[in-house]
The first five atom37 places (N, CA, C, CB, O) and aatype in JSON, in Angstrom:
{
  "aatype": [12, 7, 11, 1, 5, 19, 11, 15, 6, 15, 3, 10, 11, 6, 9, 1, 10, 14, 6, 3, 7, 6, 10, 13, 7, 1, 19, 10, 11, 9, 10, 7, 7, 6, 18, 19, 12, 19, 11, 4, 16, 3, 7, 10, 16, 1, 1, 7, 1, 9, 1, 7, 11, 10, 11, 1, 1, 19, 17, 9, 1, 3, 2],
  "atom_mask": [
    [1, 1, 1, 1, 1],
    [1, 1, 1, 0, 1],
    [1, 1, 1, 1, 1],
    [1, 1, 1, 1, 1],
    [1, 1, 1, 1, 1],
    [1, 1, 1, 1, 1],
    [1, 1, 1, 1, 1],
    [1, 1, 1, 1, 1],
    [1, 1, 1, 1, 1],
    [1, 1, 1, 1, 1],
    [1, 1, 1, 1, 1],
    [1, 1, 1, 1, 1],
    [1, 1, 1, 1, 1],
    [1, 1, 1, 1, 1],
    [1, 1, 1, 1, 1],
    [1, 1, 1, 1, 1],
    [1, 1, 1, 1, 1],
    [1, 1, 1, 1, 1],
    [1, 1, 1, 1, 1],
    [1, 1, 1, 1, 1],
    [1, 1, 1, 0, 1],
    [1, 1, 1, 1, 1],
    [1, 1, 1, 1, 1],
    [1, 1, 1, 1, 1],
    [1, 1, 1, 0, 1],
    [1, 1, 1, 1, 1],
    [1, 1, 1, 1, 1],
    [1, 1, 1, 1, 1],
    [1, 1, 1, 1, 1],
    [1, 1, 1, 1, 1],
    [1, 1, 1, 1, 1],
    [1, 1, 1, 0, 1],
    [1, 1, 1, 0, 1],
    [1, 1, 1, 1, 1],
    [1, 1, 1, 1, 1],
    [1, 1, 1, 1, 1],
    [1, 1, 1, 1, 1],
    [1, 1, 1, 1, 1],
    [1, 1, 1, 1, 1],
    [1, 1, 1, 1, 1],
    [1, 1, 1, 1, 1],
    [1, 1, 1, 1, 1],
    [1, 1, 1, 0, 1],
    [1, 1, 1, 1, 1],
    [1, 1, 1, 1, 1],
    [1, 1, 1, 1, 1],
    [1, 1, 1, 1, 1],
    [1, 1, 1, 0, 1],
    [1, 1, 1, 1, 1],
    [1, 1, 1, 1, 1],
    [1, 1, 1, 1, 1],
    [1, 1, 1, 0, 1],
    [1, 1, 1, 1, 1],
    [1, 1, 1, 1, 1],
    [1, 1, 1, 1, 1],
    [1, 1, 1, 1, 1],
    [1, 1, 1, 1, 1],
    [1, 1, 1, 1, 1],
    [1, 1, 1, 1, 1],
    [1, 1, 1, 1, 1],
    [1, 1, 1, 1, 1],
    [1, 1, 1, 1, 1],
    [1, 1, 1, 1, 1]
  ],
  "atom_positions": [
    [[-14.97, -9.04, 24.37], [-14.2, -8.93, 23.31], [-13.96, -10.36, 22.85], [-12.98, -8.15, 23.6], [-13.75, -11.22, 23.7]],
    [[-13.99, -10.69, 21.43], [-13.88, -11.99, 20.85], [-12.42, -12.46, 20.83], [0.0, 0.0, 0.0], [-11.48, -11.67, 20.82]],
    [[-12.29, -13.72, 20.83], [-11.03, -14.3, 20.63], [-10.55, -14.28, 19.22], [-11.06, -15.61, 21.1], [-11.34, -14.46, 18.29]],
    [[-8.98, -14.03, 19.0], [-8.46, -13.98, 17.93], [-8.49, -15.4, 17.25], [-7.26, -13.41, 18.12], [-8.28, -16.37, 17.99]],
    [[-8.74, -15.62, 15.89], [-8.63, -16.81, 15.34], [-7.37, -17.05, 14.72], [-9.61, -16.99, 14.49], [-6.85, -16.17, 14.02]],
    [[-6.79, -18.21, 14.91], [-5.54, -18.56, 14.34], [-5.86, -18.93, 12.8], [-4.85, -19.79, 15.19], [-6.76, -19.71, 12.48]],
    [[-5.05, -18.32, 11.95], [-5.29, -18.67, 10.5], [-4.11, -19.64, 10.08], [-5.32, -17.28, 9.53], [-2.95, -19.51, 10.46]],
    [[-4.56, -20.6, 9.26], [-3.7, -21.52, 8.62], [-3.04, -20.91, 7.5], [-4.4, -22.69, 8.21], [-3.46, -19.86, 6.99]],
    [[-1.94, -21.57, 7.06], [-1.24, -21.08, 5.85], [-2.07, -20.92, 4.69], [-0.17, -21.96, 5.48], [-1.93, -19.95, 3.94]],
    [[-2.94, -21.82, 4.49], [-3.77, -21.78, 3.24], [-4.73, -20.6, 3.25], [-4.58, -23.09, 3.06], [-5.16, -20.24, 2.16]],
    [[-5.11, -19.95, 4.37], [-6.04, -18.85, 4.55], [-5.35, -17.61, 4.33], [-6.68, -18.85, 5.89], [-5.98, -16.61, 4.0]],
    [[-3.9, -17.57, 4.5], [-3.16, -16.24, 4.22], [-3.0, -15.99, 2.67], [-1.66, -16.27, 4.92], [-2.89, -16.88, 1.83]],
    [[-3.0, -14.68, 2.45], [-2.69, -14.35, 1.0], [-1.26, -14.28, 0.74], [-3.3, -13.05, 0.58], [-0.44, -14.0, 1.62]],
    [[-0.97, -14.54, -0.5], [0.5, -14.4, -0.95], [0.86, -13.1, -1.14], [0.81, -15.1, -2.18], [0.05, -12.29, -1.59]],
    [[2.15, -12.74, -0.82], [2.6, -11.44, -1.07], [2.92, -11.1, -2.55], [3.75, -11.23, -0.27], [3.61, -11.85, -3.23]],
    [[2.44, -10.05, -2.98], [2.63, -9.69, -4.45], [4.04, -9.05, -4.51], [1.44, -8.63, -5.02], [4.34, -8.17, -3.7]],
    [[4.91, -9.47, -5.45], [6.07, -8.96, -5.73], [6.1, -7.98, -6.87], [6.89, -9.98, -5.93], [5.42, -8.24, -7.87]],
    [[6.78, -6.93, -6.82], [6.76, -5.79, -7.89], [7.42, -6.47, -9.26], [7.73, -4.36, -7.33], [8.46, -7.12, -9.28]],
    [[6.65, -6.18, -10.3], [7.04, -6.61, -11.7], [7.92, -5.46, -12.27], [5.71, -6.88, -12.67], [8.14, -4.44, -11.63]],
    [[8.39, -5.68, -13.47], [9.25, -4.77, -14.1], [8.69, -3.3, -14.25], [9.6, -5.33, -15.41], [7.6, -3.12, -14.81]],
    [[9.36, -2.35, -13.8], [8.79, -0.85, -13.86], [8.01, -0.52, -12.79], [0.0, 0.0, 0.0], [7.36, 0.52, -12.79]],
    [[8.01, -1.42, -11.73], [7.1, -1.17, -10.46], [7.97, -1.15, -9.24], [5.95, -2.32, -10.26], [8.89, -1.97, -9.16]],
    [[7.76, -0.27, -8.28], [8.49, -0.17, -6.97], [7.48, -0.31, -5.78], [9.28, 1.25, -6.87], [6.29, -0.05, -5.99]],
    [[7.86, -0.67, -4.7], [7.05, -0.58, -3.47], [7.43, 0.88, -2.89], [7.41, -1.88, -2.37], [8.5, 1.44, -3.12]],
    [[6.52, 1.36, -2.2], [6.88, 2.61, -1.53], [6.01, 2.79, -0.25], [0.0, 0.0, 0.0], [5.16, 1.94, 0.02]],
    [[6.2, 3.78, 0.48], [5.55, 4.1, 1.86], [4.97, 5.51, 1.75], [6.67, 4.02, 3.13], [5.69, 6.39, 1.28]],
    [[3.75, 5.79, 2.15], [3.11, 7.08, 2.02], [3.59, 7.87, 3.08], [1.64, 7.03, 2.02], [3.44, 7.48, 4.23]],
    [[4.19, 9.03, 2.81], [4.68, 10.01, 3.76], [3.67, 10.96, 3.94], [5.93, 10.66, 3.36], [3.39, 11.25, 5.1]],
    [[3.05, 11.51, 3.01], [2.13, 12.6, 3.15], [0.9, 12.45, 2.05], [2.96, 13.99, 2.96], [1.03, 12.11, 0.88]],
    [[-0.21, 12.77, 2.67], [-1.32, 12.86, 1.61], [-1.49, 14.21, 1.08], [-2.67, 12.43, 2.15], [-1.66, 15.15, 1.86]],
    [[-1.45, 14.38, -0.31], [-1.4, 15.7, -0.76], [-2.79, 16.3, -1.15], [-0.48, 15.75, -1.88], [-2.92, 17.51, -1.35]],
    [[-3.84, 15.38, -1.25], [-5.1, 15.79, -1.54], [-5.77, 15.13, -2.75], [0.0, 0.0, 0.0], [-5.07, 15.0, -3.76]],
    [[-6.85, 14.76, -2.76], [-7.44, 14.08, -3.94], [-6.97, 12.71, -3.77], [0.0, 0.0, 0.0], [-7.15, 12.0, -2.77]],
    [[-6.31, 12.39, -4.94], [-5.68, 10.97, -5.1], [-4.19, 10.95, -5.0], [-6.05, 10.34, -6.48], [-3.59, 9.88, -5.08]],
    [[-3.54, 12.11, -4.83], [-2.16, 12.2, -4.84], [-1.46, 12.01, -3.5], [-1.82, 13.45, -5.38], [-1.96, 12.42, -2.46]],
    [[-0.37, 11.42, -3.55], [0.44, 11.22, -2.26], [1.83, 11.41, -2.42], [0.28, 9.89, -1.69], [2.3, 11.19, -3.54]],
    [[2.7, 11.84, -1.33], [4.1, 11.76, -1.47], [4.53, 10.31, -1.02], [4.8, 12.9, -0.63], [4.03, 9.78, -0.03]],
    [[5.46, 9.74, -1.77], [5.88, 8.35, -1.5], [7.35, 8.17, -1.46], [5.33, 7.44, -2.51], [8.06, 8.55, -2.39]],
    [[7.8, 7.6, -0.39], [9.26, 7.21, -0.2], [9.35, 5.79, -0.81], [9.74, 7.22, 1.43], [8.8, 4.82, -0.29]],
    [[10.02, 5.74, -1.87], [10.27, 4.42, -2.72], [11.43, 3.56, -2.08], [10.71, 4.8, -4.33], [12.28, 4.02, -1.32]],
    [[11.34, 2.29, -2.46], [12.31, 1.3, -2.0], [13.66, 1.7, -2.58], [11.91, -0.16, -2.43], [14.63, 1.22, -2.0]],
    [[13.89, 2.52, -3.66], [15.08, 2.8, -4.28], [15.72, 4.06, -3.53], [14.84, 3.02, -5.81], [16.84, 4.45, -3.84]],
    [[14.97, 4.68, -2.54], [15.53, 5.91, -1.86], [14.91, 7.08, -2.18], [0.0, 0.0, 0.0], [14.95, 7.97, -1.35]],
    [[14.29, 7.29, -3.33], [13.83, 8.45, -3.87], [12.44, 8.76, -3.3], [13.83, 8.35, -5.34], [11.72, 7.83, -2.93]],
    [[12.05, 10.03, -3.22], [10.75, 10.58, -2.84], [9.96, 10.94, -4.24], [10.96, 11.93, -1.85], [10.45, 11.68, -5.1]],
    [[8.84, 10.41, -4.34], [7.98, 10.74, -5.52], [6.75, 11.02, -5.22], [7.92, 9.78, -6.44], [6.29, 10.59, -4.16]],
    [[6.03, 11.74, -6.04], [4.58, 11.94, -6.09], [3.82, 10.88, -6.73], [4.28, 13.13, -6.75], [4.09, 10.67, -7.91]],
    [[2.87, 10.15, -6.14], [2.25, 9.07, -6.68], [0.73, 9.38, -6.66], [0.0, 0.0, 0.0], [0.22, 10.32, -6.04]],
    [[0.03, 8.44, -7.47], [-1.34, 8.61, -7.5], [-2.01, 7.31, -7.23], [-1.77, 9.17, -8.76], [-1.58, 6.24, -7.66]],
    [[-3.17, 7.46, -6.42], [-3.79, 6.04, -6.04], [-4.91, 5.9, -6.97], [-4.35, 5.91, -4.45], [-5.81, 6.73, -7.05]],
    [[-4.83, 4.81, -7.69], [-6.01, 4.61, -8.7], [-7.33, 4.31, -8.09], [-5.72, 3.45, -9.66], [-7.43, 3.93, -6.93]],
    [[-8.28, 4.46, -8.84], [-9.72, 4.45, -8.24], [-10.12, 3.08, -7.62], [0.0, 0.0, 0.0], [-10.75, 3.02, -6.57]],
    [[-9.74, 2.05, -8.29], [-10.03, 0.77, -7.88], [-9.38, 0.39, -6.5], [-9.59, -0.13, -8.95], [-10.03, -0.24, -5.67]],
    [[-8.2, 0.75, -6.28], [-7.48, 0.7, -5.06], [-8.02, 1.68, -3.82], [-6.04, 1.04, -5.44], [-8.1, 1.39, -2.63]],
    [[-8.35, 2.89, -4.47], [-8.91, 3.9, -3.37], [-10.16, 3.53, -2.71], [-9.17, 5.25, -3.95], [-10.42, 3.8, -1.54]],
    [[-11.06, 2.78, -3.65], [-12.26, 2.33, -2.99], [-12.04, 1.04, -2.13], [-13.35, 2.09, -4.05], [-12.84, 0.78, -1.24]],
    [[-11.04, 0.27, -2.35], [-10.88, -0.97, -1.67], [-10.22, -0.94, -0.37], [-10.18, -1.83, -2.47], [-10.6, -1.72, 0.5]],
    [[-9.2, -0.05, -0.14], [-8.37, -0.11, 1.12], [-8.25, 1.33, 1.75], [-6.9, -0.72, 0.79], [-8.4, 2.3, 1.0]],
    [[-8.0, 1.49, 2.94], [-7.67, 2.64, 3.68], [-6.22, 2.97, 3.49], [-7.99, 2.46, 5.11], [-5.42, 2.05, 3.68]],
    [[-5.76, 4.16, 3.14], [-4.39, 4.49, 3.04], [-4.14, 5.77, 4.04], [-4.02, 4.81, 1.47], [-4.84, 6.78, 4.01]],
    [[-3.19, 5.61, 4.81], [-2.86, 6.63, 5.72], [-1.32, 6.97, 5.71], [-3.33, 6.2, 7.09], [-0.5, 6.1, 5.4]],
    [[-0.96, 8.23, 6.04], [0.46, 8.41, 6.17], [1.14, 7.99, 7.42], [0.72, 9.72, 6.0], [0.51, 7.83, 8.47]],
    [[2.33, 7.81, 7.35], [3.08, 7.26, 8.6], [4.18, 8.3, 8.9], [3.77, 5.71, 8.36], [4.94, 8.14, 9.85]]
  ]
}
């Protein structure tokens, strides 16, 4: 097994903060297709949709 490389601060990506009208959330359940149940940072549970560009780029799993 290979050794883990230590990354410098310049190699790390900056965290994107939510803009007006946006919230962070955590996926509770995958409903099917592109829809998910999301627990938002304001405490509400909402149904969200994963847009196509994000769906092809990252893996999303429920916790």
